[in-house]
C-alpha positions as CSV (number, residue, x, y, z in Angstrom):
1,M,-0.7,-32.1,-32.4
2,T,0.5,-34.2,-29.5
3,K,0.3,-33.1,-25.9
4,I,4.1,-32.7,-25.7
5,S,4.2,-30.5,-28.8
6,R,1.5,-28.3,-27.4
7,I,3.4,-27.9,-24.2
8,N,6.6,-27.1,-26.1
9,T,4.8,-24.5,-28.2
10,K,3.3,-22.9,-25.1
11,V,6.7,-22.8,-23.4
12,G,8.2,-21.3,-26.5
13,F,5.7,-18.5,-26.6
14,T,6.2,-17.8,-22.9
15,I,9.9,-17.6,-23.3
16,F,9.5,-15.4,-26.4
17,F,7.3,-12.8,-24.6
18,K,9.5,-12.8,-21.5
19,T,12.5,-11.8,-23.6
20,L,10.6,-8.9,-25.1
21,T,11.1,-5.3,-23.8
22,L,8.2,-3.5,-22.2
23,Q,7.8,-1.3,-25.3
24,A,7.6,-4.3,-27.7
25,R,5.4,-6.3,-25.3
26,F,3.0,-3.4,-25.0
27,A,3.0,-2.9,-28.8
28,Y,2.2,-6.6,-29.3
29,Y,-0.5,-6.7,-26.7
30,S,-2.2,-3.5,-27.8
31,S,-2.0,-4.5,-31.5
32,F,-3.6,-7.9,-30.7
33,L,-6.3,-6.2,-28.7
34,I,-7.0,-3.7,-31.5
35,F,-7.1,-6.6,-34.0
36,I,-9.7,-8.4,-31.8
37,I,-11.7,-5.2,-31.4
38,V,-11.7,-4.5,-35.2
39,I,-12.7,-8.1,-36.0
40,L,-15.6,-7.9,-33.4
41,A,-16.6,-4.4,-34.7
42,G,-16.6,-5.8,-38.3
43,I,-18.7,-8.8,-37.4
44,L,-21.1,-6.5,-35.4
45,F,-21.3,-4.1,-38.4
46,Y,-22.0,-7.0,-40.8
47,M,-24.7,-8.3,-38.5
48,T,-26.3,-4.9,-38.1
49,I,-26.4,-4.4,-41.9
50,S,-27.8,-7.9,-42.3
51,D,-30.6,-7.2,-39.8
52,A,-31.3,-3.9,-41.5
53,L,-31.5,-5.4,-44.9
54,Q,-33.7,-8.2,-43.7
55,T,-36.0,-5.8,-41.9
56,Q,-36.2,-3.6,-45.0
57,I,-36.9,-6.5,-47.4
58,G,-39.6,-7.8,-45.0
59,N,-41.3,-4.4,-44.8
60,R,-41.2,-4.2,-48.5
61,A,-42.8,-7.6,-48.9
62,L,-45.4,-6.8,-46.4
63,Y,-46.2,-3.4,-48.0
64,L,-46.6,-5.1,-51.5
65,A,-48.7,-7.9,-50.0
66,E,-51.1,-5.4,-48.3
67,T,-51.3,-3.2,-51.5
68,T,-52.0,-6.3,-53.7
69,A,-54.6,-7.6,-51.3
70,S,-56.5,-4.3,-51.4
71,R,-56.5,-4.0,-55.2
72,G,-60.0,-4.0,-56.7
73,D,-59.0,-6.1,-59.7
74,V,-57.6,-8.8,-57.4
75,I,-60.8,-8.9,-55.3
76,E,-63.0,-9.0,-58.5
77,A,-60.9,-11.9,-59.9
78,F,-62.0,-14.0,-56.9
79,H,-65.6,-13.8,-58.1
80,T,-64.9,-15.0,-61.7
81,N,-65.1,-18.6,-62.9
82,N,-61.3,-18.8,-63.4
83,P,-59.5,-16.6,-60.9
84,S,-56.1,-18.0,-61.8
85,E,-56.2,-16.6,-65.3
86,S,-56.4,-12.9,-64.3
87,L,-54.6,-13.2,-61.0
88,Q,-51.6,-15.0,-62.6
89,K,-51.1,-12.0,-64.9
90,I,-51.3,-9.5,-62.0
91,S,-48.8,-11.5,-60.0
92,K,-46.2,-11.6,-62.7
93,E,-46.5,-7.8,-63.2
94,I,-46.0,-7.2,-59.4
95,M,-43.2,-9.7,-59.2
96,L,-41.3,-8.0,-62.1
97,A,-41.9,-4.5,-60.8
98,A,-40.9,-5.3,-57.2
99,K,-38.1,-7.8,-58.2
100,A,-39.7,-10.3,-55.8
101,T,-38.8,-14.0,-55.9
102,Y,-42.5,-14.9,-56.1
103,V,-46.0,-13.5,-55.7
104,V,-48.5,-16.2,-54.6
105,I,-52.2,-15.6,-54.2
106,G,-54.4,-18.3,-52.7
107,D,-58.0,-18.8,-51.7
108,K,-59.4,-19.0,-48.2
109,N,-58.3,-22.7,-48.0
110,G,-54.7,-21.9,-48.9
111,I,-55.0,-23.3,-52.5
112,R,-52.8,-21.4,-55.0
113,Y,-54.3,-19.3,-57.7
114,T,-50.9,-18.0,-58.8
115,H,-47.3,-19.2,-58.7
116,P,-44.1,-18.4,-60.7
117,I,-44.1,-22.1,-61.5
118,A,-47.4,-22.9,-63.3
119,D,-47.4,-26.6,-62.4
120,R,-47.8,-25.7,-58.7
121,I,-51.0,-23.7,-59.3
122,G,-54.0,-25.4,-57.7
123,K,-51.8,-27.0,-54.9
124,S,-51.7,-26.0,-51.3
125,M,-49.4,-23.2,-50.2
126,V,-46.2,-24.5,-48.3
127,G,-44.8,-23.1,-45.0
128,D,-47.8,-23.5,-42.6
129,D,-47.8,-19.8,-41.9
130,N,-51.1,-18.8,-43.4
131,D,-53.3,-19.2,-40.3
132,R,-52.7,-15.7,-39.0
133,A,-53.9,-14.2,-42.3
134,L,-56.7,-16.6,-43.1
135,I,-58.1,-17.1,-39.6
136,N,-57.2,-13.9,-37.7
137,G,-57.1,-11.5,-40.7
138,E,-53.6,-10.2,-39.8
139,S,-50.9,-8.8,-42.0
140,Y,-47.4,-9.9,-41.0
141,I,-43.8,-10.8,-41.9
142,S,-42.6,-14.4,-41.6
143,I,-39.6,-16.5,-42.5
144,A,-40.4,-20.0,-43.5
145,N,-39.3,-22.8,-45.9
146,G,-41.6,-22.8,-49.0
147,S,-41.6,-24.8,-52.2
148,M,-38.8,-22.6,-53.6
149,G,-36.7,-22.6,-50.4
150,Q,-36.4,-20.4,-47.3
151,S,-37.7,-16.9,-47.8
152,I,-38.8,-13.7,-46.1
153,R,-42.5,-13.3,-46.7
154,G,-45.0,-10.6,-46.4
155,K,-48.6,-11.9,-46.0
156,A,-51.9,-10.1,-46.1
157,P,-55.5,-11.3,-46.1
158,I,-57.8,-10.5,-49.1
159,L,-61.2,-9.2,-47.9
160,D,-64.4,-8.8,-50.0
161,S,-66.8,-5.9,-49.7
162,N,-68.4,-7.4,-46.7
163,G,-65.1,-7.8,-44.8
164,S,-65.0,-11.5,-45.2
165,I,-61.6,-13.3,-45.8
166,I,-61.7,-14.8,-49.2
167,G,-58.0,-15.4,-49.8
168,V,-54.4,-14.5,-49.0
169,V,-51.4,-12.8,-50.7
170,S,-47.9,-14.0,-50.1
171,I,-44.9,-12.1,-51.6
172,G,-41.4,-13.3,-50.8
173,Y,-37.7,-12.9,-51.3
174,L,-35.4,-15.9,-51.0
175,T,-32.8,-15.6,-48.1
176,S,-30.1,-16.9,-50.5
177,E,-30.7,-13.8,-52.6
178,L,-30.2,-11.7,-49.5
179,D,-26.8,-13.3,-48.9
180,R,-25.7,-12.0,-52.2
181,L,-26.7,-8.5,-51.2
182,Y,-24.8,-8.9,-47.9
183,F,-21.6,-9.8,-49.7
184,L,-21.8,-6.5,-51.6
185,Y,-21.0,-4.7,-48.4
186,L,-18.2,-7.0,-47.3
187,D,-15.5,-5.2,-49.4
188,N,-16.3,-1.9,-47.7
189,I,-16.3,-3.5,-44.3
190,F,-13.0,-5.3,-45.0
191,Y,-11.2,-2.1,-46.2
192,T,-12.6,-0.2,-43.2
193,M,-11.3,-2.9,-40.8
194,V,-7.8,-2.9,-42.4
195,I,-7.5,0.9,-42.2
196,A,-8.7,0.9,-38.6
197,L,-6.3,-1.9,-37.7
198,G,-3.4,0.0,-39.3
199,I,-4.2,3.2,-37.4
200,G,-4.5,1.3,-34.2
201,I,-1.1,-0.5,-34.5
202,I,0.7,2.7,-35.4
203,G,-1.0,4.5,-32.4
204,S,-0.1,1.6,-30.1
205,I,3.6,1.9,-31.1
206,F,3.7,5.6,-30.4
207,L,1.8,5.1,-27.1
208,S,4.2,2.4,-26.0
209,R,7.2,4.7,-26.7
210,N,5.6,7.5,-24.7
211,I,4.8,5.2,-21.8
212,K,8.4,3.8,-21.8
213,K,9.7,7.4,-21.7
214,Q,7.5,8.4,-18.8
215,I,8.8,5.5,-16.7
216,F,12.5,6.4,-17.4
217,N,13.0,3.5,-19.9
218,L,12.7,1.0,-17.0
219,E,11.5,-2.6,-17.5
220,P,8.8,-4.0,-15.2
221,S,11.3,-6.2,-13.4
222,E,13.4,-3.1,-12.7
223,I,10.4,-1.2,-11.5
224,A,9.4,-4.0,-9.2
225,S,12.9,-4.2,-7.8
226,L,13.1,-0.5,-7.2
227,L,9.7,-0.5,-5.5
228,T,10.8,-3.4,-3.2
229,E,14.1,-1.7,-2.4
230,K,12.2,1.5,-1.7
231,N,9.7,-0.1,0.7
232,T,12.5,-2.1,2.4
233,L,14.6,1.0,2.8
234,I,11.8,3.1,4.2
235,E,10.8,0.5,6.8
236,S,14.4,-0.4,7.7
237,V,15.3,3.1,9.0
238,R,14.3,4.2,12.5
239,E,13.4,7.7,11.3
240,A,9.7,8.3,10.6
241,I,9.2,9.1,6.9
242,I,6.1,10.7,5.2
243,T,5.9,11.7,1.6
244,V,3.2,13.8,-0.1
245,N,2.3,14.5,-3.7
246,Q,1.9,17.9,-5.3
247,K,-1.6,18.2,-3.7
248,G,-0.3,17.6,-0.2
249,E,-1.9,14.1,-0.1
250,I,0.0,11.4,1.8
251,T,1.6,8.8,-0.6
252,T,4.0,7.0,1.7
253,L,4.1,6.5,5.5
254,N,6.4,4.0,7.3
255,N,5.7,2.2,10.6
256,A,7.8,4.6,12.6
257,A,5.7,7.5,11.4
258,A,2.5,5.6,12.1
259,K,3.6,5.0,15.7
260,I,4.3,8.7,16.3
261,L,0.9,9.6,14.8
262,H,-0.8,6.9,16.8
263,L,-2.1,5.1,13.8
264,T,-2.9,1.4,13.8
265,D,-3.4,1.1,10.1
266,S,-1.2,3.3,8.0
267,A,-2.9,2.3,4.8
268,S,-6.2,3.9,5.9
269,I,-4.8,7.4,5.6
270,M,-3.2,7.1,2.2
271,G,-4.6,9.8,0.0
272,D,-5.6,12.0,3.0
273,N,-4.3,15.6,3.1
274,I,-1.3,15.9,5.4
275,E,-3.0,18.7,7.4
276,Q,-5.8,16.3,8.5
277,H,-3.2,14.4,10.6
278,I,-0.5,17.0,11.3
279,P,-2.2,20.4,11.4
280,N,1.0,22.3,12.1
281,T,2.9,20.7,9.2
282,H,5.2,22.9,7.0
283,L,5.3,20.4,4.1
284,L,2.9,22.5,2.2
285,N,5.3,25.5,2.4
286,V,8.0,23.2,1.0
287,L,5.7,22.3,-1.9
288,M,5.1,26.0,-2.6
289,K,8.6,27.4,-2.2
290,G,10.6,24.3,-3.2
291,E,13.1,24.9,-0.4
292,K,14.4,22.3,2.1
293,Q,14.0,22.7,5.8
294,L,16.5,20.9,8.0
295,D,16.6,20.1,11.7
296,K,13.4,21.9,12.6
297,L,11.7,21.4,16.0
298,M,8.0,20.8,16.2
299,I,5.4,19.1,18.4
300,V,3.2,16.2,17.2
301,N,0.8,14.5,19.5
302,G,2.5,16.0,22.5
303,H,6.0,14.8,21.5
304,E,8.9,17.0,20.5
305,I,10.3,15.9,17.2
306,I,13.2,17.0,14.9
307,V,12.1,17.2,11.3
308,N,13.9,17.4,7.9
309,R,11.7,18.5,5.0
310,V,13.0,18.1,1.4
311,P,11.1,18.8,-1.9
312,M,10.9,16.2,-4.6
313,K,11.7,17.6,-8.1
314,V,11.3,16.2,-11.6
315,N,12.9,18.3,-14.4
316,G,13.1,21.2,-12.0
317,K,9.4,21.1,-11.1
318,V,8.2,20.3,-7.5
319,V,6.1,17.1,-7.6
320,G,6.0,16.3,-3.9
321,A,7.9,16.5,-0.6
322,V,9.5,14.2,1.9
323,A,9.5,14.6,5.7
324,S,11.8,12.6,7.9
325,F,11.6,13.0,11.6
326,R,12.5,11.4,14.9
327,L,11.6,11.9,18.5
328,Q,13.8,14.4,20.2
329,S,13.9,12.1,23.2
330,E,15.5,9.4,21.1
331,I,18.2,11.7,19.9
332,E,18.8,12.7,23.6
333,Q,18.8,9.1,24.5
334,M,21.7,8.5,22.0
335,A,23.5,11.4,23.7
336,I,22.9,9.7,27.0
337,E,24.3,6.5,25.8
338,L,27.4,8.3,24.4
339,S,27.7,9.9,27.9
340,Q,27.6,6.4,29.4
341,V,30.4,5.3,27.1
342,K,32.4,8.3,28.3
343,Q,31.7,7.3,31.9
344,Y,32.9,3.7,31.2
345,T,36.0,5.2,29.6
346,E,36.6,7.4,32.6
347,A,36.1,4.4,34.9
348,L,38.6,2.4,32.9
349,R,41.1,5.3,33.1
350,A,40.6,5.5,36.8
351,Q,41.2,1.8,37.2
352,T,44.3,2.0,35.0
353,H,45.6,4.9,37.1
354,E,45.0,3.1,40.3
355,F,46.7,-0.1,39.1
356,N,49.6,1.9,37.8
357,N,50.1,3.3,41.3
358,V,50.0,-0.2,42.7
359,L,52.4,-1.4,40.1
360,Y,54.9,1.4,40.9
361,T,54.7,0.5,44.5
362,I,55.3,-3.2,43.8
363,S,58.2,-2.3,41.5
364,G,59.8,-0.1,44.2
365,L,59.4,-2.9,46.8
366,I,61.0,-5.4,44.5
367,Q,63.9,-3.1,43.9
368,L,64.3,-2.7,47.6
369,N,64.2,-6.5,48.0
370,A,61.1,-6.2,50.1
371,S,59.5,-9.2,48.4
372,D,57.2,-10.1,51.4
373,E,55.7,-6.6,51.3
374,A,55.3,-6.8,47.6
375,L,53.5,-10.1,47.8
376,S,51.3,-8.8,50.5
377,I,50.2,-5.8,48.3
378,I,49.6,-8.2,45.4
379,H,47.5,-10.6,47.5
380,K,45.6,-7.6,49.0
381,E,44.8,-6.1,45.6
382,V,43.8,-9.4,44.0
383,Q,41.7,-10.4,47.0
384,G,40.0,-7.0,47.2
385,H,39.2,-6.8,43.6
386,S,38.1,-10.4,43.4
387,S,35.9,-10.2,46.5
388,L,34.3,-7.0,45.2
389,T,33.6,-8.5,41.7
390,Q,32.2,-11.7,43.3
391,F,30.0,-9.8,45.7
392,I,28.5,-7.5,43.0
393,T,28.0,-10.3,40.4
394,K,26.4,-12.5,43.1
395,R,23.9,-9.8,44.0
396,V,23.3,-8.3,40.6
397,K,22.8,-10.7,37.7
398,D,22.8,-8.2,34.8
399,P,26.3,-8.0,33.4
400,F,25.8,-4.5,31.9
401,L,24.7,-3.1,35.3
402,N,27.6,-5.0,36.9
403,G,30.1,-3.2,34.7
404,L,28.6,0.2,35.5
405,I,28.8,-0.5,39.3
406,I,32.3,-1.8,39.2
407,G,33.3,1.2,37.1
408,F,31.9,3.6,39.7
409,F,33.7,1.7,42.4
410,N,37.0,2.2,40.6
411,R,36.2,5.8,40.1
412,A,35.4,6.2,43.8
413,R,38.7,4.5,44.8
414,E,40.6,7.1,42.7
415,L,38.6,10.0,44.2
416,K,38.9,8.7,47.7
417,I,35.2,8.4,48.0
418,K,33.7,5.6,50.0
419,L,31.1,3.9,47.8
420,I,29.0,1.4,49.7
421,F,27.0,-1.3,47.9
422,D,24.3,-2.3,50.3
423,E,24.7,-6.0,51.2
424,D,20.9,-6.5,51.1
425,S,20.9,-5.6,47.4
426,Y,19.6,-8.2,44.9
427,L,18.5,-8.1,41.3
428,E,17.8,-10.7,38.7
429,T,18.1,-9.9,35.0
430,F,15.8,-7.2,33.6
431,P,12.5,-8.3,32.0
432,E,12.1,-7.7,28.3
433,S,9.4,-5.0,29.1
434,I,12.0,-2.7,30.6
435,E,14.4,-0.6,28.5
436,K,17.8,-1.4,30.0
437,S,19.5,1.7,28.6
438,L,17.1,3.9,30.6
439,I,18.0,2.0,33.8
440,I,21.7,2.6,33.2
441,S,21.0,6.2,32.4
442,I,19.0,6.7,35.6
443,M,21.6,5.1,37.9
444,G,24.6,6.7,36.1
445,N,23.2,10.2,36.4
446,L,22.2,9.7,40.1
447,L,25.7,8.3,41.0
448,T,27.4,11.0,39.0
449,N,25.4,13.7,40.8
450,A,26.2,12.0,44.1
451,F,30.0,12.0,43.3
452,E,29.9,15.7,42.6
453,E,27.9,16.5,45.7
454,V,30.2,14.7,48.1
455,E,33.3,16.3,46.5
456,K,31.8,19.8,47.2
457,N,31.1,19.1,50.8
458,K,34.4,19.3,52.7
459,E,32.8,19.1,56.1
460,R,31.9,15.4,56.0
461,Q,33.5,12.2,54.9
462,P,32.6,11.5,51.2
463,I,30.3,8.5,51.4
464,I,27.8,7.2,48.8
465,R,25.4,4.3,49.4
466,L,23.9,2.3,46.6
467,F,21.0,-0.1,47.1
468,I,19.3,-2.2,44.4
469,F,16.4,-4.6,45.0
470,D,13.9,-6.6,43.1
471,N,10.8,-7.4,45.1
472,G,9.0,-9.3,42.3
473,E,6.6,-6.5,41.3
474,E,9.1,-3.6,41.0
475,I,12.8,-2.7,40.9
476,I,13.9,-0.2,43.5
477,F,17.1,1.9,43.4
478,E,18.4,4.0,46.3
479,V,21.3,6.4,45.9
480,E,22.3,8.3,49.1
481,D,25.1,10.7,49.6
482,S,26.8,12.8,52.3
483,G,26.6,16.0,50.3
484,Q,24.8,19.2,51.2
485,G,21.3,17.9,50.2
486,F,18.5,19.9,48.6
487,A,17.0,23.1,49.9
488,Q,13.3,23.1,50.4
489,E,12.6,25.6,47.7
490,K,14.4,23.4,45.2
491,L,12.4,20.4,46.3
492,D,9.2,22.2,45.5
493,V,10.1,22.7,41.9
494,L,12.1,19.5,41.3
495,F,9.5,17.9,39.1
496,S,8.6,20.9,37.1
497,E,11.9,22.6,36.2
498,N,15.5,21.8,35.1
499,I,17.2,22.3,38.4
500,S,20.8,21.6,39.5
501,T,23.0,22.4,42.4
502,K,25.9,22.8,40.0
503,D,27.1,26.3,38.9
504,S,27.9,25.6,35.3
505,K,25.4,27.0,32.8
506,H,25.8,23.8,30.7
507,R,24.7,21.6,33.6
508,G,21.3,21.0,35.2
509,Y,19.9,18.4,32.7
510,G,20.9,15.3,34.6
511,L,18.0,15.3,37.0
512,R,15.6,16.3,34.1
513,K,16.8,13.2,32.1
514,V,16.4,11.0,35.2
515,I,12.8,12.2,35.7
516,S,12.1,11.8,32.0
517,S,13.5,8.3,31.9
518,I,11.6,7.3,35.0
519,H,8.4,8.6,33.4
520,D,9.0,6.7,30.2
521,L,9.4,3.5,32.3
522,N,6.1,4.2,34.2
523,G,8.2,4.6,37.4
524,T,8.2,7.0,40.3
525,L,11.0,9.1,42.0
526,A,11.1,10.2,45.6
527,L,13.6,12.5,47.2
528,E,14.3,12.6,50.9
529,E,17.0,13.6,53.4
530,G,19.2,10.6,53.9
531,D,20.9,9.3,57.1
532,L,24.2,10.4,55.7
533,G,23.1,14.0,55.8
534,G,22.7,14.5,52.1
535,A,20.1,13.6,49.5
536,L,18.4,10.2,49.2
537,F,16.9,9.4,45.8
538,I,14.5,6.5,45.7
539,V,13.5,5.2,42.3
540,S,10.8,2.6,41.8
541,I,10.3,0.9,38.4
542,S,7.3,-1.4,37.7
543,K,8.4,-4.6,36.0
544,R,5.2,-4.4,33.9
545,G,6.5,-1.2,32.3
546,T,6.8,-0.9,28.6
547,K,9.7,0.0,26.4
548,I,9.9,3.6,25.5
549,H,9.6,3.0,21.8
550,E,6.4,1.1,22.2
551,Q,4.7,4.1,23.7
552,Y,4.8,6.0,20.4
């Protein structure tokens, strides 16, 4: 067979097996394995029987040799003038009775007195295996090539009445005769192998069907695809996910869950009981009752999380449970971001309202043919808006923060509030280590509080001052207003309670979120009485701060 034909054959077999279903492939593989096992078992059985027969024949030959060597008539024959005459007759009787191939008796020099072939009497015994009997006086079994071929021999020394070695007895069976005995067992071995192979093949077919049924009749490629999709799906979602089996042992844990549990190697806890890592878990209750638990609040490693727990069922039986959870702070953060969108929308509405007023004025002036006044208003608005935008974008390089500040300026113009952006302000873009949305949340909440404070204070002109500065090591924000300020008793509990100067029961969380966001950014918050008569909030954020999601 050429190399190309061998390659083609190999490729053909590979393609053939790839096209087989899992059930057929399993049946083929297991049948082939059973065939190999049966063949090896048959060979081993044959070898065991061969060794047993050989040992039995050897022991028989040795026993006959020892018995013959101890016979009195054999010993007496050695002291006659013609030992061969009487010994040959004894040898033939023993050979016929024991069905031995030969019985040879020799003197102490290894010269034959008896032999099945009379012409070989008087000649030296062949095989070179008489020394142990003639010199050492041992009885033993040997396998050697003699004058009649290879045989299994039993040898024993012949001793006279004084214990002296006077000869040797060798009784043997040709190995060729043993081979004929071996073949007598082959039929039984063969039939046994065929029956065992048939049972094994039938069993492998039923087993392959059962396995295919247990894996929902899926093929290996489909199982691999589902597993890949499952792992990708679990890791792609931001929610933390943990699954446990019926015993409460962890079977799946994604990276988000590992971060919340402060684990560096999620694989190290696979197989651990869920209570070892989350003592206050309710997953075991879900396993016992089989009922889902949705939007439950719990605390893990000091963090408030919102948890959903759902049982896994197969044929109506609970086989495990899944818990998906997320930090409550992240959910609140999304609410903050939605609130910021609302603020932007409100700022755009204010800007639209303001420009509508200007447009109405311009339209009236044009109808009155007061074109010079109309042009003056247009130039004033364009110049004012352009100068404000240029000033802010020159001082603050982050476009997202620029949009927030300009939006609050428009809102301040509508509410007739004087919003001052400190001319000493300067900020480059935020470093990657700082979560930008938290900065926007902090500034937006502080400015919103300041707007509401100055609106309530009718005794002073509504003024708000905003200062932003980057000194290289930290980013500083100052928000000062001309409102009523904070009473001393409120200052004492500012950092421990949800306080507010607002009357609505739904308010009071703005400052709490400001403090929480500053804490997440490793920053500090100071509150003083400002020069405008109201409150002065000073926020300092280290530029080495880490993103909030990295802390979990």
